[in-house]
Structures are given as structure tokens and as C-alpha cells.
C-alpha positions as CSV (number, residue, x, y, z in Angstrom):
1,M,73.1,118.4,138.5
2,Q,76.4,116.5,138.1
3,K,78.9,115.3,140.6
4,L,82.5,114.7,139.6
5,K,85.2,112.6,141.2
6,I,88.7,113.6,140.1
7,R,92.1,112.4,141.4
8,E,94.6,114.8,142.8
9,D,96.6,114.5,139.6
10,L,93.5,115.6,137.7
11,I,92.6,112.1,136.3
12,F,88.8,111.8,135.8
13,L,87.4,108.9,137.8
14,E,83.6,109.2,137.9
15,Q,80.7,111.5,137.0
16,E,77.2,111.1,138.4
17,F,74.2,112.6,136.7
18,Y,71.0,113.7,138.7
19,D,67.5,114.7,137.5
20,E,65.6,117.8,138.6
21,D,64.7,116.1,141.9
22,L,68.4,115.4,142.6
23,T,67.8,111.6,142.1
24,P,70.8,109.9,140.5
25,V,70.0,108.7,137.0
26,K,73.3,107.5,135.6
27,A,77.0,107.4,136.2
28,M,80.1,107.3,134.1
29,T,83.2,105.6,135.6
30,T,86.7,105.0,134.3
31,R,89.3,102.4,135.0
32,Q,92.6,101.0,133.8
33,I,94.5,104.3,134.0
34,R,97.7,104.0,132.0
35,I,100.1,106.0,129.9
36,L,98.3,106.4,126.5
37,G,99.4,108.9,123.9
38,G,102.2,110.0,126.3
39,K,99.7,111.0,129.1
40,L,98.0,109.3,132.0
41,F,94.5,108.4,130.7
42,P,91.7,106.1,131.6
43,M,91.6,103.4,129.0
44,V,88.0,102.1,129.8
45,W,85.0,104.4,130.3
46,K,81.6,102.9,131.3
47,M,78.2,104.7,131.3
48,Q,75.4,103.0,133.2
49,K,71.9,103.9,134.3
50,T,71.4,103.9,138.1
51,G,69.8,100.6,139.2
52,V,70.1,98.9,135.8
53,K,72.9,96.3,136.1
54,D,72.8,94.6,132.7
55,E,72.6,97.7,130.4
56,Y,75.6,99.9,129.9
57,T,77.9,101.4,127.3
58,V,81.7,100.8,127.4
59,L,84.2,102.8,125.5
60,E,87.6,101.2,125.4
61,Y,90.6,103.2,124.1
62,K,93.4,101.2,122.4
63,K,95.3,104.2,121.1
64,I,95.0,108.0,121.3
65,S,96.9,111.1,120.1
66,F,96.9,114.4,121.8
67,D,98.1,117.8,120.3
68,T,97.1,116.7,116.8
69,N,96.9,119.5,114.3
70,L,93.5,119.6,112.8
71,P,92.5,122.1,110.1
72,D,90.0,124.8,111.2
73,S,87.9,123.8,108.1
74,L,87.1,120.5,109.8
75,F,84.8,122.2,112.2
76,T,82.8,124.3,109.8
77,L,79.0,123.7,109.7
78,S,79.4,122.5,106.1
79,S,82.1,120.1,107.0
80,L,80.1,118.7,109.9
81,K,77.0,118.2,107.8
82,T,78.9,116.4,104.9
83,P,82.0,114.7,106.4
84,K,84.6,113.4,103.9
85,R,85.3,109.7,104.2
């Protein structure tokens, strides 16, 4: 099960993840909501196991583009197996 916390303006704030026994196992939280790529967007995302304070993963956006045209061939199985660099 998952539990989401979303602001009235549809900005994602938090997502909690639960195991089969409905015990919380991890949470993803966001902060520093700013205009990024022309939209309100959380600049910092943090994933952390429940009860573990010193272990987490942080994703920090510096720049982002929305509505970017990507070729359909980018998402073929062949392209995904052998990405061009």
C-alpha cells in the first residue's frame, strides 16, 4: 500500500510505502518547491527507510525541461538495451 500527500495545487509532497502487514517501510519527501522549467516543482526529493536516520537517497534537481520532444525510437526495446552515448 502507498499513501500520498499532495497539495491543493497538485504539488507532490510525500509518499509513504507500506508492506503486506501495513507497516511503514520507507517514505519519499520533497522540499524546496520553486519554479523550475516554467512550473512549480520540488527541487529536492529524499527517499528514506522508516526508522533509519542515517541512510537515505537525495535527488536534487538543478535544471529540468518539460514538453521536450523525444523521438519514439528512443523507447524501443533495442534502444533501451543499447543506449547511444
